[in-house]
C-alpha positions in Angstrom: 58.1 -34.0 0.2 55.2 -33.4 0.1 52.2 -36.2 -0.4 48.7 -35.4 -2.1 46.7 -39.1 -0.6 43.7 -39.5 -2.5 40.9 -42.4 -1.5 39.2 -43.9 -4.5 35.8 -45.3 -2.2 35.2 -48.4 -5.2 32.0 -50.5 -6.0 33.8 -53.2 -4.4 36.7 -52.0 -2.6 38.4 -48.8 -1.2 41.8 -47.6 -2.1 44.0 -45.3 -0.6 47.0 -43.9 -2.5 49.7 -40.9 -1.8 51.3 -39.6 -4.8 54.4 -37.0 -5.1 54.6 -34.1 -7.4 55.2 -36.1 -10.3 51.7 -37.5 -10.0 53.5 -40.9 -9.1 52.1 -43.5 -6.8 54.7 -43.9 -3.2 52.0 -45.4 -0.8 49.3 -47.6 -1.5 46.8 -50.0 0.9 43.4 -51.4 -0.5 40.4 -53.0 1.1 37.6 -54.8 -0.2 33.7 -54.4 2.3 31.3 -57.0 2.0 27.8 -56.8 -0.7 24.7 -57.5 0.0 21.7 -58.3 -2.4 19.0 -58.7 -0.2 16.2 -60.0 -3.3 16.9 -60.2 -6.8 18.5 -57.1 -8.5 18.5 -54.8 -5.3 22.6 -54.3 -4.7 23.3 -52.7 -1.1 26.3 -51.8 1.0 26.8 -50.7 5.0 27.7 -47.4 4.4 29.4 -47.9 7.7 31.8 -51.0 6.4 32.6 -48.3 3.8 34.3 -46.1 6.3 35.9 -48.4 8.2 37.8 -49.6 4.9 38.1 -45.3 4.0 39.7 -45.8 8.0 42.0 -48.6 7.8 43.6 -47.6 3.7 43.8 -43.9 4.6 45.6 -45.3 8.3 48.0 -47.0 6.3 49.3 -44.8 3.1 49.4 -42.3 6.3 51.2 -43.9 8.1 53.8 -45.3 5.4 53.9 -40.7 4.5 54.9 -40.2 7.6 58.2 -42.1 7.7 59.3 -41.4 4.9 59.1 -38.4 5.7 56.7 -36.6 3.6 54.0 -34.5 4.9 50.5 -35.2 3.5 49.4 -31.5 1.5 45.9 -32.5 1.0 43.2 -34.8 0.1 41.0 -35.9 -2.6 38.5 -38.1 -3.0 36.5 -40.3 -6.0 33.6 -42.8 -5.0 31.6 -44.4 -7.1 28.5 -41.9 -8.4 25.2 -42.9 -8.0 25.0 -45.1 -4.5 23.2 -42.8 -2.4 23.9 -43.0 2.1 21.1 -41.5 4.4 22.4 -40.9 8.0 21.3 -39.0 11.6 22.7 -36.0 11.5 23.6 -35.9 15.3 24.8 -39.6 15.3 26.6 -39.9 12.2 25.3 -43.4 12.0 24.1 -44.7 8.5 20.4 -44.7 9.0 19.6 -47.6 6.5 22.1 -49.4 4.2 23.1 -47.5 1.1 21.4 -48.4 -1.8 24.3 -49.0 -4.9 24.6 -47.2 -8.0 24.4 -51.5 -10.3 20.9 -51.6 -7.8 17.7 -51.7 -9.9 14.9 -51.9 -7.6 13.0 -48.6 -9.1 12.9 -49.8 -12.8 9.0 -49.7 -12.6 9.4 -45.9 -11.1 11.0 -44.8 -13.9 8.6 -46.5 -16.6 5.4 -44.8 -14.2 7.8 -41.2 -15.2 8.2 -41.7 -18.0 5.0 -42.3 -18.3 3.7 -39.5 -17.7 5.6 -37.4 -19.9 8.2 -36.5 -17.0 11.1 -37.6 -19.8 11.1 -34.5 -21.4 12.3 -32.1 -18.4 14.2 -35.3 -16.9 16.5 -34.6 -20.3 16.4 -31.0 -20.2 17.8 -30.8 -16.7 20.1 -33.6 -15.8 21.2 -34.7 -19.1 20.8 -38.8 -17.7 17.8 -40.8 -18.4 14.8 -41.9 -16.4 17.3 -45.0 -15.2 17.2 -46.8 -11.8 20.4 -46.6 -12.6 20.3 -42.8 -10.3 19.5 -41.6 -7.1 16.9 -39.4 -7.4 14.4 -42.5 -7.2 16.9 -44.8 -5.0 16.2 -41.8 -2.5 12.7 -40.9 -3.1 12.1 -45.4 -2.1 14.3 -44.7 0.9 11.7 -42.2 1.4 8.5 -43.7 0.6 9.8 -47.7 1.3 13.0 -47.6 2.6 11.4 -46.5 6.4 13.5 -43.9 6.9 11.2 -39.7 6.9 12.7 -36.8 5.8 13.2 -34.0 7.9 16.0 -32.5 10.2 18.1 -34.7 11.6 18.4 -36.9 7.9 21.3 -36.7 5.7 22.0 -37.2 2.4 24.0 -37.6 -0.4 26.2 -40.0 -2.5 29.2 -41.5 -1.1 31.9 -38.3 -1.1 29.6 -36.4 0.6 29.0 -39.2 3.6 33.5 -40.1 3.8 33.1 -36.0 4.2 31.0 -35.9 6.7 33.1 -38.2 8.7 36.0 -37.0 7.3 35.9 -33.2 9.2 33.5 -35.2 12.5 29.9 -34.1 11.1 31.6 -30.5 10.1 30.7 -30.5 6.8 28.1 -31.7 4.2 29.4 -31.3 0.7 29.4 -32.9 -2.5 30.5 -31.5 -5.7 29.0 -30.9 -9.0 30.0 -34.3 -11.1 28.5 -36.1 -8.6 25.7 -34.4 -7.8 24.8 -34.6 -12.0 24.7 -38.2 -11.3 21.6 -38.0 -8.9 18.7 -37.3 -11.5 18.0 -34.1 -9.3 20.5 -31.5 -10.7 20.3 -29.2 -12.7 23.7 -28.6 -15.1 23.2 -25.6 -17.2 21.7 -23.6 -13.4 24.7 -25.6 -11.5 22.4 -25.8 -8.8 19.8 -28.2 -7.4 17.1 -28.6 -9.5 13.6 -27.4 -7.5 11.2 -28.7 -10.1 13.0 -32.4 -9.7 13.0 -32.1 -6.4 9.4 -31.9 -6.0 8.4 -34.5 -8.5 10.3 -37.2 -6.5 9.8 -35.4 -2.8 13.3 -35.3 -1.8 13.1 -32.0 0.8 16.4 -29.7 -0.7 17.7 -29.1 3.1 18.5 -33.1 3.6 21.2 -32.6 0.2 24.2 -32.0 0.4 25.7 -28.1 -0.7 27.2 -28.4 -4.2 31.0 -27.0 -4.8 33.6 -27.2 -6.8 35.7 -30.1 -7.7 38.8 -28.6 -6.6 39.1 -26.1 -3.8 39.3 -26.3 0.0 36.0 -28.3 1.2 37.3 -28.0 4.8 39.3 -30.3 7.2 39.8 -33.8 8.9 38.8 -32.9 12.3 40.5 -34.9 15.1 40.5 -38.5 15.9 40.3 -38.5 11.4 42.8 -41.7 10.4 44.9 -38.6 9.1 44.7 -36.3 12.2 43.6 -32.7 12.2 43.7 -30.5 10.0 44.7 -32.1 6.5 42.7 -30.3 3.3 40.3 -31.4 2.0 40.8 -29.9 -1.4 38.9 -31.9 -4.3 36.4 -34.5 -5.2 34.8 -35.9 -8.1 33.1 -38.8 -8.7 35.0 -42.1 -10.1 35.0 -41.7 -14.6 34.9 -37.8 -14.2 38.4 -38.2 -12.0 39.5 -40.7 -14.5 38.7 -38.3 -17.6 40.9 -35.6 -15.3 43.4 -38.3 -14.0 44.2 -38.7 -17.8 44.3 -35.8 -19.0 41.7 -35.4 -21.5 41.3 -31.3 -20.9 40.6 -30.9 -25.0 37.2 -30.8 -25.8 37.0 -34.2 -28.1 39.5 -36.0 -25.7 38.2 -39.4 -24.7 39.1 -42.4 -22.4 37.4 -45.5 -21.0 37.4 -47.2 -17.6 37.0 -51.2 -17.5 36.5 -51.9 -13.9 33.4 -54.0 -12.2 31.6 -51.3 -15.6 33.0 -49.4 -18.7 32.3 -45.9 -18.6 33.3 -44.0 -21.7 33.8 -40.1 -21.2 34.5 -37.7 -24.3 35.1 -34.2 -23.0 32.2 -31.3 -25.2 34.0 -28.6 -23.2 32.2 -25.0 -21.3 29.3 -25.2 -23.3 26.0 -27.2 -21.7 25.6 -29.5 -24.6 21.7 -30.5 -25.7 20.9 -34.7 -24.9 21.9 -37.0 -27.4 20.1 -40.4 -27.4 21.7 -43.0 -25.8 23.8 -40.7 -24.0 24.6 -39.1 -20.9 25.2 -35.8 -20.5 27.5 -35.1 -17.4 29.2 -32.3 -15.5 33.0 -33.6 -16.1 35.0 -31.2 -13.5 34.0 -28.1 -12.1 36.7 -25.6 -11.2 36.8 -21.6 -9.7 36.2 -19.3 -12.3 37.8 -15.9 -12.7 35.1 -14.3 -10.2 35.2 -17.4 -7.6 32.2 -19.2 -8.7 32.9 -23.2 -10.5 32.6 -23.4 -13.7 31.4 -26.0 -15.4 33.1 -28.4 -18.1 31.0 -31.0 -19.5 31.3 -34.4 -21.1 29.6 -37.5 -22.3 29.7 -40.4 -21.5 28.3 -43.8 -22.1 27.5 -46.1 -19.3 29.0 -50.4 -19.4 27.3 -52.1 -16.2 29.0 -55.3 -16.8 32.5 -55.6 -18.1 34.7 -56.8 -14.8 32.0 -57.7 -13.2 31.7 -60.6 -15.8 35.3 -62.3 -15.4 33.9 -61.8 -11.5 31.4 -63.8 -12.8 34.0 -66.5 -14.4 35.2 -66.6 -11.6 32.7 -67.1 -8.5 29.4 -67.9 -9.8 31.1 -70.4 -13.0 34.0 -71.8 -11.8 35.4 -71.3 -15.5 38.8 -69.7 -13.8 39.8 -70.0 -10.0 41.6 -65.6 -10.1 40.4 -63.6 -12.5 43.8 -63.1 -13.4 43.7 -66.2 -15.4 40.8 -64.9 -17.4 43.5 -63.9 -20.5 45.9 -66.8 -21.0 42.4 -68.9 -21.3 41.0 -66.4 -23.9 44.3 -66.4 -25.5 44.5 -70.3 -25.6 41.9 -70.0 -28.8 42.2 -67.5 -32.2 38.5 -66.3 -31.3 35.0 -67.5 -29.0 33.8 -69.9 -32.2 31.1 -67.5 -32.5 30.9 -67.9 -29.3 29.2 -64.2 -27.8 28.1 -63.3 -24.4 26.1 -60.3 -23.5 26.9 -60.1 -19.3 22.9 -57.9 -19.1 23.1 -59.3 -16.0 21.5 -55.7 -14.3 20.3 -54.5 -17.8 22.2 -52.9 -20.4 23.3 -49.3 -19.8 23.9 -46.8 -23.3 23.2 -47.1 -25.5 20.2 -48.5 -25.0 19.0 -48.1 -21.7 17.3 -50.9 -20.7 16.7 -52.3 -17.1 14.7 -55.4 -18.5 17.4 -56.8 -20.9 18.9 -60.1 -18.8 22.5 -61.7 -19.4 22.6 -64.2 -23.1 24.9 -67.2 -24.4 24.8 -67.7 -27.3 26.6 -69.8 -30.2 27.1 -72.8 -28.4 27.9 -76.1 -29.4 29.1 -79.5 -28.6 32.7 -77.9 -29.8 32.5 -75.0 -26.6 34.6 -74.7 -24.0 35.7 -72.5 -21.0 38.1 -71.0 -23.5 35.6 -70.1 -25.4 33.3 -68.3 -22.9 36.5 -66.4 -21.8 37.2 -65.1 -25.0 33.2 -64.1 -25.6 33.3 -62.8 -22.0 36.4 -60.1 -23.3 35.0 -59.5 -26.3 32.1 -58.1 -25.1 34.2 -55.2 -23.3 35.6 -54.7 -26.9 32.1 -54.5 -28.1 30.0 -52.4 -25.5 32.4 -49.5 -25.5 32.3 -49.7 -29.6 28.9 -49.4 -29.3 29.5 -46.2 -27.0 31.9 -44.8 -29.2 30.1 -44.6 -32.2 27.2 -43.3 -30.9 29.4 -40.3 -29.8 31.0 -39.7 -33.0 27.4 -40.1 -34.1 26.5 -36.7 -31.6 28.9 -35.2 -32.0 29.6 -35.1 -35.7 33.8 -36.3 -35.4 35.0 -39.1 -35.0 37.2 -39.8 -32.2 40.4 -40.7 -33.3 42.1 -42.5 -29.9 41.2 -43.3 -27.5 42.8 -43.6 -23.5 42.1 -45.9 -21.2 42.8 -47.6 -17.3 41.2 -49.4 -15.2 41.7 -53.0 -13.2 40.3 -54.8 -16.5 42.2 -52.9 -19.4 45.0 -56.0 -20.2 47.1 -56.3 -23.1 44.4 -58.5 -24.4 41.6 -56.2 -23.6 42.7 -53.5 -24.9 44.1 -55.2 -27.7 40.6 -56.5 -29.2 39.3 -53.0 -28.5 42.4 -50.9 -30.8 40.7 -53.8 -33.6 36.7 -52.6 -32.6 37.8 -49.3 -33.3 39.6 -48.6 -35.3 42.2 -46.1 -33.5 44.8 -46.0 -31.3 44.1 -47.1 -28.0 46.7 -45.6 -25.1 46.9 -47.2 -21.7 49.4 -45.1 -18.8 52.4 -45.7 -16.8 49.9 -44.9 -13.8 46.7 -46.8 -14.5 45.2 -45.7 -11.4 43.7 -42.6 -13.1 41.0 -42.3 -10.5 42.9 -41.7 -8.1 45.6 -39.4 -10.1 42.4 -37.2 -10.7 41.2 -37.3 -7.0 44.7 -36.0 -6.2 44.9 -33.8 -8.6 41.8 -31.9 -8.2 42.8 -31.7 -4.8 46.6 -30.5 -5.8 45.5 -28.0 -7.8 43.8 -26.2 -4.6 46.8 -26.9 -2.2 49.5 -25.2 -5.1 51.5 -28.5 -5.4 50.7 -28.0 -9.4 50.2 -24.6 -10.3 48.2 -25.5 -14.1 46.2 -27.7 -15.7 50.2 -27.7 -18.6 51.5 -29.2 -14.9 49.1 -31.9 -15.3 49.7 -32.9 -19.4 53.4 -32.3 -18.5 52.5 -35.9 -16.1 51.2 -38.5 -18.1 53.1 -40.6 -19.9 52.1 -43.5 -22.0 53.0 -46.9 -21.5 51.7 -49.3 -24.7 49.5 -48.0 -27.3 47.4 -50.7 -29.4 47.1 -50.0 -32.8 44.6 -52.2 -34.4 45.0 -54.9 -36.4 44.0 -54.8 -40.3 41.7 -57.3 -40.5 38.5 -55.4 -40.2 35.8 -57.5 -41.9 36.6 -59.7 -39.0 36.1 -57.7 -36.7 32.8 -56.1 -38.2 31.6 -60.0 -38.6 32.4 -60.1 -35.1 30.2 -56.9 -33.9 27.5 -57.4 -36.1 26.9 -61.4 -34.4 27.3 -59.5 -31.1 24.8 -56.7 -32.0 23.0 -59.8 -33.2 22.7 -61.2 -29.4 22.2 -58.0 -27.9 19.1 -58.1 -29.6 17.7 -62.1 -28.4 19.1 -60.3 -24.3 16.2 -57.1 -25.0 13.0 -56.8 -22.8 13.4 -60.3 -21.2 12.4 -59.3 -18.3 8.9 -58.1 -18.2 8.6 -56.4 -14.3 10.2 -55.0 -11.7 12.6 -57.0 -9.8 11.1 -57.4 -6.9 7.3 -57.7 -8.5 6.3 -58.6 -4.5 
């Protein structure tokens, strides 16, 4: 039997999962890797440690497949997106720590670009906003302040490009259109790197990877790779786009939300590039081979929430409110509501629909009667409130309601999804296979290698685990959201300068 293996290189760890032709997992492995916070507002990863984690999990899952008598039909890659890596082509070694998507060091630079009148170009060309979240200003910083001089020996890319390089033994320097669309350097209408934006940020196009389709053979693994030589690398997508694909949201208007370190809501916007919408991002959902052989782009509206599951980690590691992440739901359920407490987890600013890098975390409504349980409940409430804000912005942009939401991710617990259904007033569904990010990467690879013949095959594989329906008390849900909105306003514009003014 053939399986497809997906590597999900996330923000805090790497997972590899083997999927059979029914889209069901047959083996998996996971490794965390260290997070580095050298200064306030800075978040970095060691790309070598990411590669070590990939080597470990692929070796483990590959061995499990061999022991089960399974052949590996293809390899798919999905990844944390806007994180940028630079390495030496000659040695295949990182030139510096990677700058992570959560990093805020270029907030002041984004302000300068906005003041210089460049936002309309960025919005029209990339579908993004001027925010330090995206890769472009991070890469500019590496070349201007990070000690890296661009030249023939320098290669850069998002994490997928780094892994493709390592897996192919340096034979392929490529990324797919979904990851390229997160760099603030890619023209999503033309499907190519933007000469204007590369020039604006001083990025030589030669250091950037070739942009390929999300599904199609990119290269094969080299001898010495953890899967051995000759395994096709045939599917690549950024984690949130891979989740949209894995959730089989193939029709325009279908939507999903992934609850992980942050939360990301995407709605399929079709194959015509939509105009930019205030408060939302326009992104490439995936690129499949067209009838003429060129990639055909499908687009999505996206709302990015920077902190959801990370707030639970903060309760655990920062405050000691819980000992384990899984303790948060029972603690939150021990009270009927937050008793008026509002937690705005703007630890790294606010994403959609506010895009305020200077917002900071806020706790409001505390009384002498506030307990650990109220704080836990308010933290989970914040996940549902932030997603509601994004969905309402999407409905306004599309001019039609979102009537159902498919959910996934490690933080998509029963309590969180019931709170979400109550806030949105629509059904929220969680599939049997919760690892839809990895599953989407596997589907993209398997389509290219003939494991699945069409999108219909993938749709047929999608199976419901549980559906959460909204409760009848809309007045209470709306009042809680209104209180949340007041809290958001108090959190905004709190920091007044670059997180590293020195």
